[in-house]
C-alpha positions as CSV (number, residue, x, y, z in Angstrom):
1,X,98.4,83.7,101.7
2,X,99.7,84.5,98.3
3,X,97.3,87.3,97.3
4,X,95.7,90.5,98.4
5,X,92.7,92.6,97.3
6,X,93.4,96.2,96.4
7,X,92.5,99.3,94.6
8,X,94.3,101.1,91.7
9,X,95.5,104.5,92.8
10,X,96.9,105.6,89.4
11,X,100.1,105.6,87.3
12,X,103.3,107.5,87.6
13,X,107.0,107.0,86.7
14,X,110.2,106.5,88.7
15,X,113.9,106.3,88.0
16,X,115.8,103.1,88.6
17,X,119.5,102.9,89.8
18,X,120.7,103.3,86.1
19,X,118.7,106.4,85.5
20,X,116.1,104.8,83.3
21,X,112.4,105.9,83.5
22,X,110.1,103.1,84.6
23,X,106.2,103.3,84.1
24,X,104.7,102.3,87.5
25,X,101.2,101.6,88.7
26,X,100.5,102.5,92.3
27,X,98.2,100.0,94.0
28,X,96.6,100.3,97.5
29,X,96.9,96.6,98.5
30,X,95.1,95.8,101.7
31,X,94.6,95.7,104.6
32,X,92.4,92.7,103.9
33,X,90.4,91.1,106.7
34,X,89.7,87.3,107.0
35,X,85.9,87.0,107.1
36,X,85.5,83.2,106.8
37,X,87.7,80.1,106.5
38,X,86.5,77.4,104.0
39,X,87.6,73.9,104.8
40,X,87.6,70.6,102.8
41,X,85.5,68.7,105.3
42,X,82.7,71.3,105.4
43,X,82.9,73.2,102.1
44,X,84.7,70.8,99.8
45,X,87.8,73.0,99.3
46,X,90.3,75.2,101.2
47,X,90.0,79.0,100.9
48,X,90.1,82.2,102.8
49,X,87.2,84.7,102.3
50,X,88.7,88.2,102.3
51,X,87.1,91.6,102.7
52,X,88.5,95.0,101.5
53,X,87.4,98.6,101.7
54,X,84.8,100.0,104.1
55,X,81.1,100.1,103.2
56,X,78.2,102.0,104.9
57,X,75.8,99.8,106.8
58,X,72.8,101.4,105.2
59,X,74.0,100.1,101.8
60,X,74.5,96.6,103.1
61,X,71.8,93.8,103.2
62,X,70.9,92.3,106.6
63,X,72.2,88.9,105.5
64,X,75.7,90.4,104.8
65,X,75.6,92.5,108.0
66,X,75.1,89.3,110.0
67,X,78.0,87.6,108.0
68,X,80.3,90.5,108.8
69,X,79.2,90.6,112.4
70,X,80.1,86.9,112.9
71,X,83.6,87.7,111.7
72,X,83.8,90.7,114.0
73,X,84.2,93.1,111.1
74,X,82.5,96.2,109.7
75,X,80.8,95.9,106.2
76,X,83.3,95.6,103.3
77,X,82.8,96.7,99.7
78,X,84.7,93.9,98.1
79,X,84.5,90.2,99.2
80,X,86.5,87.6,97.4
81,X,87.9,84.1,98.1
82,X,91.5,83.1,97.8
83,X,92.4,79.4,97.6
84,X,94.8,78.2,100.3
85,X,96.8,75.1,101.0
86,X,95.5,72.5,103.5
87,X,96.6,73.3,107.0
88,X,97.3,77.0,106.5
89,X,96.6,78.8,109.7
90,X,94.1,81.6,109.9
91,X,90.9,82.6,111.8
92,X,88.2,85.2,111.3
93,X,89.4,88.6,112.1
94,X,93.0,88.1,110.9
95,X,94.5,91.0,108.9
96,X,96.7,90.6,105.8
97,X,98.7,93.6,104.7
98,X,101.1,94.6,102.0
99,X,104.0,93.3,104.1
100,X,103.7,89.9,102.4
101,X,105.2,91.5,99.2
102,X,108.8,92.7,98.7
103,X,110.6,94.5,95.9
104,X,111.8,92.1,93.2
105,X,109.1,89.5,93.3
106,X,106.7,88.9,90.4
107,X,102.9,89.2,90.6
108,X,99.8,88.7,88.5
109,X,97.2,91.5,88.7
110,X,93.5,90.9,87.8
111,X,90.9,93.6,87.3
112,X,88.0,94.7,85.1
113,X,88.9,96.6,82.0
114,X,87.4,100.0,81.2
115,X,84.0,99.7,79.4
116,X,84.1,101.2,75.9
117,X,80.5,100.6,75.0
118,X,79.4,99.5,71.5
119,X,82.4,99.9,69.1
120,X,83.1,99.2,65.4
121,X,85.7,96.8,64.0
122,X,88.4,99.5,63.6
123,X,88.5,100.3,67.3
124,X,87.5,96.9,68.6
125,X,89.6,94.6,66.4
126,X,92.2,97.0,64.8
127,X,90.9,96.8,61.2
128,X,92.6,99.2,58.9
129,X,89.4,100.3,57.2
130,X,88.9,101.5,53.6
131,X,90.9,104.0,51.7
132,X,90.3,107.7,52.4
133,X,90.4,108.5,48.7
134,X,89.7,107.1,45.2
135,X,85.9,107.0,45.7
136,X,85.9,104.6,48.7
137,X,82.6,104.8,50.6
138,X,83.3,102.0,53.2
139,X,85.8,103.7,55.5
140,X,85.1,101.9,58.7
141,X,82.8,99.1,57.7
142,X,83.9,95.4,58.2
143,X,83.3,94.5,54.5
144,X,81.9,91.2,53.3
145,X,81.3,88.7,56.1
146,X,79.3,85.8,54.7
147,X,80.1,82.8,52.6
148,X,78.6,81.9,49.2
149,X,76.3,78.9,48.6
150,X,78.2,76.9,51.2
151,X,77.9,77.1,54.2
152,X,75.5,80.0,53.6
153,X,76.0,81.6,57.0
154,X,78.4,83.7,59.0
155,X,80.9,81.5,60.8
156,X,81.1,81.7,64.6
157,X,83.9,83.9,66.0
158,X,83.8,86.4,63.1
159,X,85.2,89.8,64.1
160,X,82.3,92.2,64.0
161,X,81.2,95.3,65.9
162,X,80.0,94.8,69.4
163,X,80.4,95.6,73.1
164,X,84.0,96.3,74.0
165,X,85.7,96.3,77.4
166,X,84.2,95.7,80.9
167,X,85.7,92.2,81.0
168,X,87.9,90.5,83.5
169,X,91.6,90.6,82.5
170,X,94.8,89.3,84.2
171,X,98.2,90.9,83.4
172,X,100.9,88.4,84.3
173,X,104.5,88.6,85.5
174,X,104.7,92.2,86.6
175,X,107.7,93.1,88.8
176,X,107.2,94.8,92.2
177,X,109.3,97.9,92.2
178,X,108.6,99.1,95.8
179,X,106.5,98.6,98.9
180,X,105.2,101.3,101.3
181,X,104.1,99.4,104.4
182,X,102.9,102.5,106.3
183,X,100.5,103.5,103.6
184,X,99.8,100.0,102.2
185,X,101.0,100.9,98.8
186,X,102.5,98.7,96.1
187,X,104.5,100.0,93.1
188,X,104.2,97.6,90.1
189,X,106.1,98.0,86.9
190,X,103.7,98.5,83.9
191,X,100.0,99.0,83.5
192,X,97.1,97.1,85.1
193,X,93.5,96.7,84.0
194,X,90.7,99.1,84.9
195,X,90.3,102.8,85.8
196,X,91.7,104.6,88.9
197,X,89.9,103.5,92.0
198,X,89.0,100.2,90.3
199,X,89.3,97.0,92.4
200,X,92.2,94.6,91.8
201,X,93.5,91.2,92.8
202,X,97.2,91.0,93.3
203,X,98.6,87.5,93.4
204,X,102.2,86.3,94.0
205,X,103.7,84.2,91.2
206,X,105.2,81.0,92.6
207,X,108.9,80.4,92.0
208,X,108.2,77.5,89.7
209,X,105.8,79.5,87.6
210,X,108.1,82.5,87.6
211,X,111.0,80.5,86.3
212,X,108.8,78.8,83.7
213,X,107.6,82.2,82.5
214,X,111.2,83.6,82.3
215,X,112.3,80.6,80.3
C-alpha cells in the first residue's frame, strides 16, 4: 500500500532544527480498513477498496450494509479504491495505519477545494479590473469578449464569471515533517485542499517520481 484516506484537522506552525517557522497541515491519516480486494482475473485490475471514518447504520443503505458486513466492518463514511501491484498481500479486515509513513518522505495530497459559489473574473481569474477614477464605470467587468465579423462568436475557454471551487485538486511533492502513530496524525509541510474536516487522499511519491520532480 502506498496511500491512506484521511481527514484534514487544520493548520499550525512548527520550528525546525534551525529555528525556522514551517507552515504545517495536520492530517488524521487512517486507520483505513480493507473492505474488498479487486483482482485482475475477476475485476480486470488490481486494487484495494478502503474504508475510513465511522458512519451510523441508519444513514447507510441496505446494500452497503451488506457489503460492510461481508468485510466484517462497521459502516464507513468514505470508501475509495487504491491501485496495487499484482501479488500484493491483503484480505478483507486488514487495517492500514499512519505507520506506513515516516518523516522525510514526499507525498501527494488530493482533496476537494472549498466551494466559492458564482464569482466574477476578478476573484475567479485574477483580472485587475478597471480604474477606480477618471470616469471608469466598468470596475469589475470582464470587458469585450467577442470577435468581429470573424469568427462572430466567443471562443471556447474564454475566462468569464462562473462557478468557482468545489473541484478535485492534488498538491504534489509535500514533505512529511512528523508522524504521531498513537493518534494517527501526519504533519505535512504546506497547505492542502479543502476545509477543516474535509476528506483527503495521501499518497506516497515513488523514489523515481520524487527524484524526477526534484530535478
